[in-house]
VOGU-3710 file (C-alpha; in Angstrom, 3 decimals, decimal comma):
1> mrkfnqpawl> -120,058/2,283/132,586  -120,979/-0,034/129,315  -122,279/1,661/126,453  -125,179/0,459/124,607  -124,770/0,056/121,067  -127,981/0,733/119,230  -128,809/-1,771/116,065  -128,268/0,090/112,927  -131,990/-0,453/112,021  -132,708/1,259/115,351
11> qkillilgil> -130,193/4,319/114,822  -131,946/4,943/110,958  -135,600/5,131/112,774  -134,125/7,509/115,240  -132,267/9,493/112,824  -135,810/9,799/110,137  -137,619/10,798/113,498  -135,409/13,403/114,573  -135,464/14,791/110,995  -139,452/14,968/110,748
21> gpglitasag> -141,168/18,221/111,626  -143,044/20,804/109,551  -143,790/18,797/106,827  -145,413/15,996/108,692  -147,444/18,595/110,739  -148,489/20,096/107,632  -149,737/17,391/105,836  -151,233/15,754/109,324  -153,048/19,293/109,602  -154,647/18,931/106,382
31> ndapgiatys> -156,715/15,876/107,814  -158,573/17,846/110,057  -162,537/18,296/110,595  -163,214/19,735/106,816  -160,767/17,316/105,336  -162,257/14,418/107,316  -165,631/15,517/106,552  -164,843/15,732/102,711  -163,270/12,268/102,757  -166,302/10,857/104,745
41> sagsnygytl> -168,594/12,306/102,361  -166,486/11,006/99,376  -166,645/7,288/100,839  -170,255/6,985/101,675  -171,642/8,974/98,601  -168,971/7,279/95,933  -167,371/4,616/97,364  -164,244/3,685/96,271  -164,257/5,653/92,974  -162,564/8,530/94,248
51> lwvmvviava> -159,472/6,507/95,365  -157,329/7,080/92,018  -158,214/11,168/92,568  -156,586/10,718/95,831  -153,453/9,193/94,383  -153,475/11,831/91,668  -153,534/14,465/94,673  -150,939/12,806/96,742  -148,534/13,056/93,580  -149,479/16,937/93,439
61> cvavqemaar> -149,251/17,467/97,226  -145,820/16,211/97,467  -144,749/18,459/94,575  -146,732/21,705/96,082  -145,090/21,182/99,234  -141,640/20,348/98,480  -141,277/23,525/96,428  -142,831/25,519/99,449  -140,347/24,046/101,788  -137,643/24,540/99,313
71> mgavtgkgta> -138,372/28,231/98,910  -138,254/28,513/102,968  -134,800/26,660/103,155  -133,400/28,708/100,233  -134,553/32,123/101,105  -134,950/31,823/104,762  -138,575/33,767/104,137  -141,982/33,012/104,274  -144,230/32,884/101,158  -146,252/36,073/102,091
81> dlirerfglr> -142,680/37,831/102,550  -141,383/36,946/98,948  -145,309/37,809/97,212  -144,693/41,548/98,841  -141,269/41,706/97,421  -142,035/40,674/94,013  -145,547/41,479/93,602  -146,104/44,610/95,627  -148,545/45,655/98,406  -151,622/45,595/96,010
91> itsfamasll> -151,868/41,826/95,346  -150,436/40,875/98,862  -153,256/42,555/100,285  -155,698/40,710/98,282  -153,927/37,330/98,869  -154,058/38,343/102,646  -157,719/39,083/102,755  -158,794/35,889/100,884  -156,248/33,992/103,141  -157,913/35,460/106,378
101> ianlgttiae> -161,585/34,749/105,469  -160,553/30,958/104,356  -158,363/30,429/107,826  -160,633/31,922/109,754  -163,821/29,858/108,531  -161,560/26,708/108,543  -160,526/27,248/112,303  -164,055/27,872/113,340  -164,269/24,177/111,578  -161,826/22,762/113,730
111> fagiaaagei> -163,166/24,217/117,204  -166,186/22,716/115,785  -164,344/19,360/115,316  -163,255/19,643/118,702  -166,628/20,370/120,035  -168,273/17,514/118,191  -165,573/14,986/119,118  -165,943/15,758/122,791  -169,590/15,213/122,796  -169,285/11,826/121,177
121> fgisryitvp> -167,132/11,099/124,573  -169,671/13,049/126,530  -168,261/16,320/127,151  -170,012/19,582/126,577  -168,579/21,788/123,958  -168,464/24,948/126,417  -165,741/22,887/128,098  -163,647/21,393/125,338  -163,646/24,494/122,993  -162,567/27,245/125,408
131> lagllfslli> -160,064/24,627/126,957  -158,246/23,785/123,677  -158,085/27,665/122,654  -156,454/28,289/126,184  -154,278/25,607/126,252  -152,842/26,171/122,541  -152,258/30,057/123,244  -150,500/29,290/126,293  -148,690/26,998/124,412  -147,539/29,257/121,676
141> lrgnygiiek> -147,067/32,512/124,321  -144,570/30,232/126,680  -143,066/27,588/124,228  -140,404/27,742/121,656  -140,234/26,516/118,197  -138,565/23,137/119,554  -141,245/22,517/122,274  -144,349/23,320/120,114  -143,103/20,963/117,046  -142,562/18,338/119,340
151> vllvltlsaf> -146,221/18,667/121,095  -147,776/19,148/117,257  -145,679/15,903/116,352  -147,534/13,846/119,089  -150,756/14,835/117,888  -149,896/13,863/114,330  -149,951/9,896/115,968  -154,130/10,319/116,142  -154,130/9,719/112,318  -153,560/5,825/113,047
161> ayvisvfivk> -156,827/5,814/114,834  -158,355/5,449/111,027  -155,846/3,048/110,272  -156,861/0,520/112,940  -160,354/1,255/112,239  -159,714/-0,217/108,413  -158,421/-3,226/110,009  -161,165/-3,783/111,986  -163,695/-3,216/109,017  -161,504/-5,719/106,787
171> pdmqeileat> -162,497/-4,200/103,438  -162,290/-6,250/100,076  -158,673/-5,535/98,560  -159,813/-6,560/95,286  -162,057/-4,000/95,038  -159,915/-1,302/96,396  -157,159/-2,158/94,020  -159,748/-2,107/90,849  -161,162/1,372/91,807  -157,685/2,951/92,335
181> frpqitltqg> -155,977/1,816/88,926  -159,152/1,657/87,227  -160,434/5,163/86,905  -164,418/5,836/86,597  -165,212/9,524/86,318  -168,886/10,557/86,889  -169,617/14,495/85,350  -172,489/15,407/87,963  -172,524/18,304/90,289  -171,755/16,432/93,293
191> yvttvlaaig> -168,979/14,155/92,130  -167,083/17,452/90,519  -167,771/19,355/94,186  -166,229/16,521/96,122  -163,140/16,245/93,589  -162,637/19,927/94,183  -163,057/19,925/97,794  -160,597/17,048/98,071  -158,002/18,913/96,149  -158,681/21,981/98,352
201> ttiapwaify> -158,566/20,411/101,793  -155,557/18,282/100,647  -153,437/21,300/98,842  -154,865/23,863/100,894  -153,251/27,452/100,479  -152,711/28,164/104,374  -150,493/24,661/104,152  -147,962/26,642/101,644  -148,020/29,421/103,935  -147,555/27,589/106,895
211> lqasvadkgr> -145,212/24,870/105,291  -142,502/27,236/103,917  -142,422/29,967/107,085  -141,945/27,215/109,401  -139,217/25,833/107,485  -137,529/29,246/107,578  -138,330/29,554/111,175  -136,665/26,226/111,997  -133,428/27,579/110,328  -132,074/24,171/108,976
221> plnkfwetrl> -129,048/24,778/107,140  -129,381/24,726/103,244  -126,588/21,976/102,970  -129,297/19,602/105,019  -131,824/20,583/102,726  -132,391/16,702/102,192  -133,720/16,307/105,762  -136,343/18,911/105,141  -137,281/17,063/101,793  -137,480/14,067/103,428
231> dtvfgavlgn> -139,419/15,503/106,136  -141,749/17,072/103,411  -142,181/14,043/101,084  -142,575/11,723/104,246  -145,236/13,866/105,599  -147,121/14,220/102,288  -147,221/10,390/101,393  -148,287/9,582/105,062  -150,991/12,437/105,061  -152,301/11,474/101,797
241> mvsifiiilt> -152,342/7,506/102,799  -154,318/8,530/105,970  -157,096/10,225/103,760  -157,135/7,204/101,487  -157,677/4,944/104,733  -160,807/7,614/105,922  -162,239/7,016/102,079  -161,710/3,053/102,497  -163,598/2,916/105,810  -166,625/5,092/105,191
251> aatlfksgvr> -167,111/3,061/101,588  -166,496/-0,335/103,150  -169,213/0,549/105,559  -171,479/3,438/105,343  -171,810/3,159/101,293  -172,089/-0,743/101,353  -175,066/-0,144/103,697  -176,443/3,257/101,796  -175,795/5,347/104,642  -174,711/9,043/103,161
261> vetaeaaaqa> -173,080/11,670/105,515  -171,743/14,925/105,024  -169,972/15,909/108,408  -167,224/14,224/110,199  -169,429/13,857/113,519  -172,008/12,060/111,489  -169,525/9,558/110,275  -168,158/8,626/113,611  -171,749/8,089/114,981  -173,208/5,989/111,651
271> lrpfagawat> -170,210/3,974/111,834  -171,096/2,059/114,984  -173,763/-0,680/113,579  -171,495/-1,662/110,734  -167,885/-1,293/112,157  -168,356/-2,567/115,744  -168,587/-0,477/118,938  -164,729/0,598/118,666  -165,045/2,152/115,322  -166,890/5,208/116,683
281> plfaagllga> -164,441/6,027/119,499  -161,506/5,455/117,256  -162,831/7,942/114,250  -163,790/10,491/117,211  -160,281/10,302/118,582  -158,768/10,779/115,139  -161,139/13,958/114,694  -160,365/15,289/118,093  -156,351/14,917/117,476  -156,646/16,203/113,975
291> sllavsvlpl> -158,834/18,924/115,249  -156,304/20,039/117,819  -153,473/19,727/115,630  -155,362/21,940/112,916  -156,251/24,727/115,629  -152,831/25,632/116,234  -151,407/25,190/112,736  -154,356/27,359/111,204  -154,096/30,474/113,222  -150,070/30,221/113,087
301> sttyafceaf> -150,167/30,154/109,131  -152,132/33,277/109,483  -150,115/34,764/111,832  -146,792/34,249/109,936  -148,208/35,421/106,306  -149,491/38,521/107,994  -146,641/39,583/109,786  -144,398/38,615/106,674  -146,758/40,460/104,195  -146,832/43,862/106,349
311> gferglnrpm> -143,391/43,859/107,803  -143,893/42,685/111,397  -141,570/40,798/113,696  -142,435/36,970/113,408  -141,349/33,809/114,936  -141,913/31,058/117,635  -138,646/31,590/118,888  -139,033/35,364/119,704  -140,503/36,302/122,667  -143,479/38,732/122,869
321> reapafytif> -141,785/41,637/123,599  -140,074/41,239/120,542  -142,790/40,450/118,187  -146,082/41,553/119,945  -148,173/41,702/116,303  -147,244/37,817/115,857  -148,617/36,800/119,201  -151,561/39,380/119,114  -152,755/38,228/115,904  -152,340/34,647/116,886
331> iaitglavai> -154,475/35,039/120,327  -157,149/37,459/118,395  -158,033/34,863/115,746  -158,306/31,822/118,225  -160,350/33,886/120,476  -162,426/34,957/117,434  -162,954/31,199/116,264  -163,688/30,002/119,866  -166,260/32,899/120,406  -168,077/32,113/117,091
341> tllpgvplfq> -168,256/28,439/117,556  -169,930/28,563/120,908  -172,467/31,296/119,750  -175,817/29,550/119,436  -177,644/29,052/116,187  -174,300/29,298/114,260  -174,449/27,598/111,038  -170,924/25,790/111,597  -171,543/23,421/108,648  -172,479/26,275/106,193
351> lmifsqavna> -169,406/28,282/107,305  -167,079/25,428/106,902  -168,406/24,809/103,268  -167,835/28,494/102,739  -164,452/28,833/103,864  -163,473/25,665/101,842  -165,192/27,385/98,635  -162,699/30,640/99,491  -159,962/27,527/99,874  -160,403/26,382/96,312
361> mllpvtlvla> -160,950/30,035/94,940  -157,245/31,065/96,522  -155,625/27,982/95,668  -154,999/28,764/91,666  -153,668/32,469/92,628  -151,265/30,959/95,611  -150,230/28,385/93,025  -149,648/30,785/90,400  -147,633/33,489/92,724  -146,036/30,370/94,323
371> lvlandsrim> -144,603/29,090/90,894  -143,610/32,559/89,625  -141,088/33,269/92,665  -139,954/29,167/92,529  -138,578/29,803/88,856  -137,318/32,987/89,420  -133,485/32,912/89,802  -132,751/35,825/91,106  -134,775/34,557/94,228  -133,925/30,654/94,133
381> gkhkngavan> -130,836/30,822/92,229  -129,855/27,218/91,212  -132,582/25,820/93,488  -135,520/27,066/91,503  -138,041/24,695/89,889  -137,064/22,124/87,308  -139,342/20,831/84,267  -140,945/18,053/86,300  -142,133/19,940/89,244  -143,241/22,897/86,797
391> illisvtalv> -145,431/19,901/84,775  -146,768/18,718/88,003  -147,746/22,039/89,377  -149,183/23,355/86,237  -151,235/20,361/85,668  -152,568/20,919/89,489  -153,551/24,676/88,846  -155,259/23,607/85,338  -157,164/20,889/87,201  -158,361/23,317/89,853
401> laataalvvl> -159,622/25,758/87,344  -161,042/22,868/84,880  -163,220/21,654/88,130  -164,196/25,096/89,202  -165,188/25,925/85,467  -167,445/22,411/85,472  -169,296/23,470/88,635  -170,544/26,883/86,736  -171,169/24,673/83,365  -173,101/21,495/84,954
411> plinpi> -175,932/23,114/86,441  -176,601/24,967/82,939  -176,305/21,698/81,102  -178,369/19,545/83,467  -180,454/22,394/85,514  -182,363/19,704/87,871
//
C-alpha cells in the first residue's frame, strides 16, 4: 500500500494539536459564565476603553500560567502539595477554605450559565443542569486523563462562536486600535470594580491550582517542557483573545445603542436587535460550551487541591478504589452545586459576584505563595523564576492590591 506523505505545514499543525492540553483547557475555562458576564458588562458599560487593560492582563496571564505549569513539570506535584510542605498546615487550611468558597460559588455560576444557555434554546434548566452534572460525573468516574482531556479540548472550540459573532457585527477597527493603544483610565468605583473583576476572572486562583496539578498528572518528561510551555502560552494568548472579542462584540452593539447588561444571558438576549438573528444563538452556544468546560474544570481544581493539601491519593489515571477521596470530593462538589442551582429563589447573580470577590481576595495570597515557591531553589533548582517573570508577577500582585484598595477609598472620596 502506498504511504501518504503529509505536507510539512500539515505535520506542523498536527504536532501543535498533539501538544495542546492543560494550558489551553485552563485558559478556555476562564471564559466561563462569570467571565463572559464580566466581559459583556465591560463592553456594554465602557465600550472599548478596557481593551488596553485586557492586553496587560494577557501578558500577566501568560507569566502566571507559565510559572504554574513549570512548577508542575519540575516537581511533579500540585500547588497545594507544595504549599503544605513549604508553609505548613495552618496556611494551607486557610488557602483551601478560601478556595472551596470561591470555587463552589463559581461552579454554581457555571451551572447557572448552562441553565441560561439552555433556556435560550428552549430547554428547561431542570433538564440541562442535572444532565450536565451527571454526564461529567460519569466522564470523570469512567474515563482516564487522556480521554477526559480530549473531551475538554473539544469544548474549547465553542469559544470561536464569539469570533464569528464579531465578524458578523463588523466593528470599526480604527476605534478598537485607538482604545487599545491609547489607554483611558476612569477612576470611578464601577470602572475599578470591572478592572478587578477582569483580573480575577482571567487570572483566577483555581486556574493556578488546576494547571499545575494537571501538568503533574499528565506526567510529560521535563526534557519536553517546551511542549508544556507552548501549550500554556498558546492557551493563555488564545483565551485572552476570546475575552477581547467578547468586549468588542458587546461594545460595538450594546454600548453604542445605550444598552447596559450585567449577565451573560442578558447580553445574549440583548444582541438580537443589533447584531442579527444569528448573534443570540452563537453567543448562547459559546456560553453553553464554556460553562460545560468549566463545570468539570472547577470541581477538578478543588478536588486536586484538597487531596494534595491533606495527603489523599489523587489523579484521573487512578481508579476509584485507589483514590476514593478524590472522586468523592468531585461528586460532592458537583452534586451540591447542581442542587443549589435548581433551588427556587436562590440569588444566583449575587452568589456569582460574591464568589468573584472571594477570588479577587484570594488571588494576591495565591500569587505570593506561588512566587515564594517558584523562587525557592531547593524546590525548583535551575528552573526557578527569572527576573522578568518576577517583575511581571509582582506587578500583577501590586495591581490587584491597588485596585482592591481603590474600591475601599473611592466611596469615601465620592460617597454618592
